[in-house]
C-alpha positions in Angstrom: -28.8 -2.3 16.7 -30.3 1.1 16.1 -28.0 3.2 14.0 -27.4 6.9 14.9 -28.8 9.6 12.6 -26.6 10.2 9.6 -28.6 13.3 8.7 -26.3 15.6 10.7 -23.3 14.6 8.5 -25.4 15.3 5.4 -26.6 18.7 6.7 -23.1 19.9 7.5 -21.6 19.0 4.1 -24.6 20.3 2.2 -23.7 23.8 3.3 -20.3 23.6 1.6 -19.5 24.4 -2.0 -18.1 21.4 -4.0 -15.4 23.2 -6.0 -14.4 25.5 -3.1 -14.1 22.5 -0.8 -12.0 20.5 -3.3 -9.5 23.3 -3.4 -9.3 23.6 0.4 -9.0 19.9 0.9 -6.0 20.0 -1.6 -4.4 22.8 0.4 -4.9 20.9 3.7 -3.6 17.7 2.2 -0.4 19.4 1.1 -0.1 21.0 4.5 -0.6 17.8 6.5 1.1 15.3 4.3 4.0 17.4 3.0 4.4 20.2 5.6 3.6 23.0 3.2 2.1 26.0 5.1 -1.5 26.8 4.4 -2.0 29.9 2.2 -2.9 33.2 3.6 -6.7 33.5 4.1 -7.1 30.5 6.3 -8.3 31.4 9.8 -6.0 30.7 12.8 -6.6 27.4 14.4 -9.1 27.9 17.3 -8.0 31.5 17.5 -4.5 30.5 18.7 -2.5 32.6 16.3 -1.4 29.6 14.2 -2.5 28.0 11.0 -0.9 24.7 11.7 -3.5 21.9 11.4 -1.2 18.9 11.8 -2.2 18.3 15.4 -5.9 18.6 14.7 -6.4 16.9 11.3 -5.0 13.7 9.8 -4.9 12.3 6.2 -7.5 9.6 6.8 -9.9 12.3 8.1 -9.3 14.3 5.0 -10.1 11.2 3.0 -13.5 11.0 4.7 -14.1 14.7 4.3 -13.4 14.3 0.6 -15.9 11.4 0.3 -18.6 13.2 2.2 -18.0 16.4 0.1 -18.5 14.6 -3.2 -21.6 12.9 -1.7 -23.3 16.0 -0.3 -21.7 19.4 -1.2 -23.5 21.6 -3.7 -22.6 23.9 -6.6 -22.3 27.7 -6.4 -22.5 30.1 -3.5 -23.2 28.6 -0.1 -23.1 29.7 3.5 -20.0 28.0 4.8 -16.4 27.3 3.8 -13.5 25.0 5.0 -11.4 28.2 4.8 -13.0 29.2 8.2 -11.9 27.4 11.3 -15.5 27.0 12.8 -16.8 25.5 9.6 -13.8 23.2 9.2 -14.2 22.1 12.9 -17.9 21.4 12.3 -17.1 19.2 9.3 -14.4 17.2 11.2 -16.4 16.9 14.4 -19.5 15.5 12.6 -17.4 12.9 10.9 -15.6 11.9 14.1 -18.9 11.8 16.1 -20.7 9.7 13.6 -17.8 7.3 13.3 -17.6 6.9 17.0 -21.4 6.5 17.4 -21.6 3.5 15.0 -18.9 1.6 16.8 -20.7 -1.4 18.3 -19.0 -2.5 21.5 -21.3 -5.5 21.6 -20.2 -6.8 18.3 -18.0 -9.9 18.5 -14.3 -9.0 18.3 -15.3 -5.3 17.7 -12.1 -3.8 19.0 -9.8 -6.2 17.1 -11.8 -5.7 13.9 -11.5 -1.9 14.3 -7.7 -2.2 14.8 -7.4 -4.2 11.6 -9.5 -1.7 9.7 -7.6 1.3 11.0 -4.3 -0.1 9.9 -5.5 -0.5 6.3 -7.3 2.8 6.4 -4.4 4.9 7.7 -1.0 3.5 7.1 -0.7 3.8 3.3 -2.3 7.2 3.1 -0.2 8.6 5.9 3.1 7.7 4.3 3.7 9.5 1.0 5.6 7.6 -1.6 9.3 8.5 -1.9 12.0 7.9 -4.6 12.8 4.5 -3.2 9.2 3.2 -3.3 8.5 4.6 -6.7 11.8 3.1 -8.0 10.8 -0.2 -6.6 7.6 -0.3 -8.7 9.5 0.9 -11.7 12.1 -1.9 -11.4 9.3 -4.4 -11.1 7.5 -3.4 -14.3 10.8 -3.1 -16.2 11.2 -6.9 -15.8 11.1 -7.8 -19.5 8.2 -10.3 -19.7 6.1 -8.0 -17.5 7.1 -4.9 -19.4 5.6 -6.5 -22.6 2.3 -7.1 -20.9 2.4 -3.6 -19.4 2.8 -1.9 -22.8 0.2 -4.2 -24.5 -2.4 -3.4 -21.8 -1.8 0.3 -21.5 -0.5 1.3 -25.0 2.5 3.0 -23.4 5.9 1.8 -22.4 6.9 1.4 -18.7 9.4 4.3 -18.7 7.1 6.5 -20.7 4.3 5.8 -18.2 6.5 6.6 -15.2 7.7 9.8 -16.8 4.2 10.9 -17.5 3.0 9.9 -14.0 5.9 11.9 -12.5 5.1 14.9 -14.6 1.3 14.8 -13.8 1.9 14.2 -10.1 4.4 17.1 -9.9 1.8 19.4 -11.5 -0.8 18.5 -8.8 1.8 19.0 -6.0 1.9 22.7 -7.0 -1.8 23.3 -7.8 -5.1 21.6 -7.3 -6.4 21.7 -10.8 -5.1 20.7 -14.2 -6.3 20.5 -17.8 -6.0 16.9 -19.0 -5.8 18.0 -22.6 -2.4 19.7 -21.9 0.2 18.8 -24.4 2.7 16.4 -22.7 4.8 15.8 -25.8 7.7 17.6 -24.0 7.7 14.4 -21.7 7.7 12.2 -24.8 4.0 11.3 -24.6 1.7 11.6 -27.6 -1.8 13.1 -27.2 -3.4 9.6 -27.6 -1.1 8.2 -24.9 -1.8 11.0 -22.4 -5.5 10.8 -23.2 -5.6 7.0 -22.4 -3.5 7.7 -19.3 -6.0 10.2 -17.9 -9.1 8.1 -18.9 -8.2 5.6 -16.2 -7.8 8.3 -13.5 -10.7 10.7 -14.1 -14.1 10.3 -12.6 -17.0 12.7 -13.3 -18.8 14.1 -10.3 -22.1 12.4 -11.1 -20.5 9.0 -11.7 -18.4 9.2 -8.6 -21.3 10.3 -6.5 -23.4 7.4 -7.8 -20.7 4.9 -7.0 -20.2 6.3 -3.5 -24.0 6.0 -2.8 -24.0 2.4 -4.1 -21.0 1.4 -1.8 -22.1 3.4 1.3 -22.2 1.5 4.6 -23.7 3.4 7.5 -22.8 0.7 10.0 -19.6 0.0 11.9 -17.6 0.0 8.7 -18.7 3.5 7.7 -15.3 5.1 8.2 -13.4 2.4 6.4 -15.4 1.6 3.3 -13.2 1.8 0.2 -14.5 4.2 -2.3 -14.5 5.1 -6.0 -12.3 8.2 -5.5 -9.4 5.9 -4.6 -9.6 4.4 -8.0 -10.4 7.6 -9.9 -8.6 10.4 -7.8 -9.0 13.1 -10.5 -12.4 14.7 -10.3 -14.2 16.5 -13.1 -17.1 18.6 -11.7 -18.1 20.3 -14.9 -19.4 17.9 -17.6 -19.2 20.7 -20.2 -15.4 20.8 -19.6 -14.4 17.1 -19.1 -10.7 17.8 -19.2 -10.8 20.3 -16.4 -10.0 18.1 -13.3 -9.2 18.5 -9.6 -6.8 16.4 -7.6 -7.9 17.2 -4.0 -5.6 14.5 -2.4 -2.3 13.9 -4.3 -1.6 11.0 -1.9 -4.5 9.1 -3.4 -3.1 9.9 -6.9 0.3 8.6 -5.9 -1.1 5.3 -4.7 -3.2 4.9 -7.8 -0.4 5.7 -10.2 2.2 3.3 -8.8 0.6 0.6 -6.6 -2.7 0.8 -8.4 -1.5 0.4 -11.9 -1.5 -3.3 -11.2 -5.3 -3.2 -11.7 -4.9 -1.7 -15.1 -2.6 -4.4 -16.4 -3.7 -7.6 -14.5 -4.9 -10.5 -16.7 -6.4 -13.8 -15.6 -3.8 -15.7 -17.7 -0.9 -18.0 -17.0 1.4 -15.6 -18.9 0.6 -12.7 -16.5 0.8 -14.8 -13.4 4.2 -16.2 -14.4 5.6 -12.8 -15.5 4.3 -11.0 -12.4 5.6 -13.7 -10.0 9.0 -14.0 -11.7 9.3 -10.2 -11.8 8.8 -10.0 -8.1 11.1 -12.9 -7.4 13.7 -11.0 -9.4 13.0 -7.8 -7.4 13.6 -9.7 -4.1 16.8 -11.1 -5.5 18.0 -7.6 -6.2 17.4 -6.7 -2.5 19.3 -9.8 -1.4 22.3 -9.1 -3.6 23.0 -6.1 -1.4 23.5 -8.5 1.6 26.8 -8.2 3.4 29.7 -10.7 2.6 29.0 -12.8 5.7 25.6 -13.8 4.2 25.4 -16.4 1.5 22.6 -15.8 -1.0 21.7 -18.5 -3.4 18.9 -19.5 -5.8 18.2 -23.1 -4.8 18.1 -25.6 -7.7 15.1 -27.3 -9.2 14.7 -30.9 -8.0 12.6 -33.9 -8.5 10.5 -36.0 -6.2 10.0 -39.1 -8.2 8.9 -37.8 -11.6 7.5 -34.5 -10.2 9.5 -31.4 -10.9 9.7 -29.2 -7.8 10.7 -25.5 -8.0 11.2 -25.4 -4.2 12.1 -22.3 -2.2 12.6 -19.0 -4.1 15.7 -17.8 -2.2 18.0 -19.0 0.6 20.0 -16.7 2.8 22.5 -18.3 5.2 25.2 -17.4 7.7 27.3 -19.6 10.0 24.4 -20.3 12.3 21.2 -20.1 10.4 19.3 -20.6 7.2 16.5 -18.3 6.1 14.2 -19.9 3.5 12.4 -17.2 1.5 9.1 -17.6 -0.4 7.9 -14.6 -2.6 4.2 -13.8 -3.0 2.6 -11.1 -5.0 -1.0 -11.7 -3.8 -2.7 -8.6 -2.3 -5.2 -8.5 0.4 -8.7 -7.7 -1.0 -10.6 -4.5 -0.3 -13.3 -6.5 1.3 -10.8 -8.0 3.8 -9.3 -4.6 4.5 -12.7 -3.3 5.7 -13.8 -6.7 7.1 -17.2 -6.7 8.8 -16.5 -10.2 10.3 -13.5 -12.3 11.4 -14.5 -14.7 8.6 -13.7 -12.1 6.0 -10.2 -11.7 7.4 -9.7 -15.5 7.7 -10.5 -16.1 4.1 -7.7 -13.8 3.0 -5.2 -14.7 5.7 -5.6 -18.2 4.5 -3.7 -17.2 1.3 -0.7 -16.4 3.5 -1.3 -19.6 5.4 -1.0 -21.6 2.2 2.3 -19.8 1.3 3.7 -20.5 4.8 2.7 -24.2 4.6 4.2 -24.4 1.1 7.5 -23.1 2.5 7.4 -25.6 5.3 7.1 -28.3 2.6 10.0 -26.8 0.7 12.1 -26.7 3.9 11.2 -30.3 4.6 12.3 -31.4 1.2 15.6 -29.6 1.6 16.3 -31.0 5.1 15.4 -34.5 3.7 18.2 -34.2 1.1 16.2 -33.2 -2.0 19.2 -31.0 -2.8 22.5 -30.5 -1.2 22.4 -28.3 1.9 24.5 -28.3 5.1 22.0 -27.8 7.9 23.2 -29.7 10.9 23.2 -27.5 14.0 21.8 -24.5 12.2 18.6 -22.6 13.1 16.0 -22.6 10.4 13.6 -19.7 9.7 10.7 -19.4 7.2 10.1 -16.0 5.6 7.2 -15.1 3.2 7.9 -11.8 1.4 5.0 -9.9 -0.1 5.0 -7.0 -2.6 2.4 -5.0 -0.8 2.3 -4.7 3.0 -0.6 -6.8 4.4 -0.6 -4.8 7.7 -1.0 -7.8 10.0 -1.4 -5.3 12.8 -4.1 -6.8 15.0 -4.2 -10.0 17.0 -7.2 -11.1 15.1 -5.1 -11.4 11.9 -1.9 -12.8 13.5 -3.7 -15.3 15.7 -6.0 -16.5 12.9 -3.0 -16.9 10.6 -1.2 -19.1 13.2 -4.3 -21.3 13.6 -4.7 -21.8 9.9 -1.0 -22.7 9.4 -1.3 -25.2 12.3 -4.4 -26.7 10.8 -2.7 -27.2 7.5 0.3 -28.9 9.1 -1.8 -31.3 11.0 -4.0 -32.1 8.0 -0.8 -33.0 6.1 0.4 -35.3 8.9 3.1 -32.8 10.0 3.6 -31.9 13.7 2.4 -28.4 14.7 5.6 -28.2 16.8 7.2 -27.1 13.5 5.8 -23.6 14.4 8.3 -23.5 17.3 11.1 -25.5 15.6 11.0 -23.5 12.4 9.5 -20.1 13.2 7.8 -18.3 10.3 7.4 -14.6 9.6 5.7 -12.4 7.0 7.1 -9.2 5.7 6.8 -6.7 2.8 9.7 -6.2 0.4 10.3 -2.8 2.1 10.7 -4.5 5.4 13.0 -7.0 3.8 15.3 -4.1 2.7 15.4 -3.1 6.4 16.2 -6.6 7.5 19.1 -6.9 5.0 20.4 -3.5 6.3 20.4 -4.7 9.9 22.1 -8.0 9.0 25.2 -6.0 7.9 26.2 -6.0 11.6 24.2 -8.8 13.2 23.7 -12.5 12.6 20.3 -13.9 11.3 19.7 -15.5 14.7 20.6 -12.4 16.7 18.0 -10.4 14.7 15.2 -12.9 14.2 15.2 -14.8 17.5 14.2 -11.6 19.3 11.1 -11.2 17.2 9.6 -14.4 18.6 10.2 -13.3 22.3 7.1 -12.6 24.4 8.0 -8.9 24.4 7.5 -8.6 20.6 4.8 -11.2 20.1 2.5 -10.0 17.3 4.8 -7.2 16.1 5.4 -6.7 12.4 9.0 -7.2 11.3 9.4 -3.5 10.3 8.2 -2.2 13.7 10.4 -4.7 15.6 13.5 -3.7 13.6 12.9 0.0 14.1 12.6 -0.6 17.9 15.3 -3.2 18.4 17.9 -2.1 15.8 17.2 1.6 15.0 20.7 2.3 13.9 20.7 -0.7 11.5 17.6 0.2 9.6 19.3 3.5 8.5 22.2 1.7 6.8 22.6 1.6 3.1 20.2 -0.7 1.2 19.4 -1.6 -2.4 19.2 1.6 -4.4 15.8 1.4 -6.2 15.8 5.2 -6.1 18.4 5.2 -8.8 15.8 3.7 -11.2 13.5 6.6 -10.3 16.3 9.2 -10.7 17.1 7.8 -14.2 13.5 8.5 -15.3 13.5 11.9 -13.7 16.7 12.8 -15.5 15.0 11.9 -18.7 12.2 14.3 -17.9 14.6 17.1 -17.0 16.7 16.5 -20.2 13.6 16.6 -22.4 12.4 19.8 -20.8 15.8 21.4 -21.2 15.9 20.4 -24.9 12.4 21.9 -25.4 13.3 25.2 -23.8 
């Protein structure tokens, strides 16, 4: 395949000023993601008397503009600015045109691969974190064995980290630039703690640019390639003033501070695996404890098969007609699989979920065979694997591959693949589990889950299905992780009042 000419993208962004563009990208990010009006000085959109860009520009396009800006924009005075509508339109159009031109219709499964990539490119960045989501991460890392590792790895306690993260993020929500050497002692953070905090977030312009060049893919994955700015979303453009940093997209900083802190503390040790897994299992338990009275929630007992100790299923939720066996998994989909160039790259990661589903089938089989006391005659059985991060199994290429891999594992183990119909499985994130428990306040397990496996909803994610089939139920009260967040915020407010 002959690739289109990338030179037009370079030529457009070379006419922009680096610092000027970072400021404008910040203003547009705040406008599009948080609804804050653009400041005066921005030209009307296409001369229509409005400065509302939300119908013309989307967060993932801003992310691409940021990447290309760091790659190609220059220093000092230049001829063009994103402040002007025509110049902004040229930048957006050249990105869109190049992205469309490298789509290879002849590539095997091209459309399905693109759907998969789009889901991972757009869903997280288009949904800013809220108090509930941040509180969920806070509750996870407060789990005592994990909190000890957190503090050992980062040199800062969990609450102190979340207070500092909140304060820094709040600063960048009001302005695009900040001095990292600011005294954050009012938030309870020492100079050494805040310095270590920023060192993991700041990327110098030369270093970021070199990393972007090294990871650049000019083929069909050009739009979706993960980049270094996602890991270091604070950009220093002046090496003479290394503490002077820009945050052009606060949404990237949010993801890095809360979901991304995992990469700062992860260890290839049994201690970490056990603490992280147990912490998440405990988090899921907290969600389930908000279940209505008609649901029985139990932690099944450890049992033995011969001399082998078996931990079995993590949680069991039951009502009069059904059992829901829950397996908790913290594994995240890799960056390579998110931007998969081939179906094989997806299959290698989806197989992680297939293993979890197969393991849950074995757990269910043990329970039904009497490994521990369970009344199951006449009851419908469902298998649920809950993940911490949403895997966005959005395209048929992911869901169909997963089903084939599960069936292969069942057959290889001498189990009938008819189990897939007899005991349906589903995957959901912990956020979707919160929605499910809310819906179950007024419906039985079978009323809710049986519909998900109807032809009408084949391939739908649990969250999308619940919002369509039970819109009123998803708005009901659920576990209050936001109270963990508010507790931390109140500490910040209290410290500030004491200082002033």
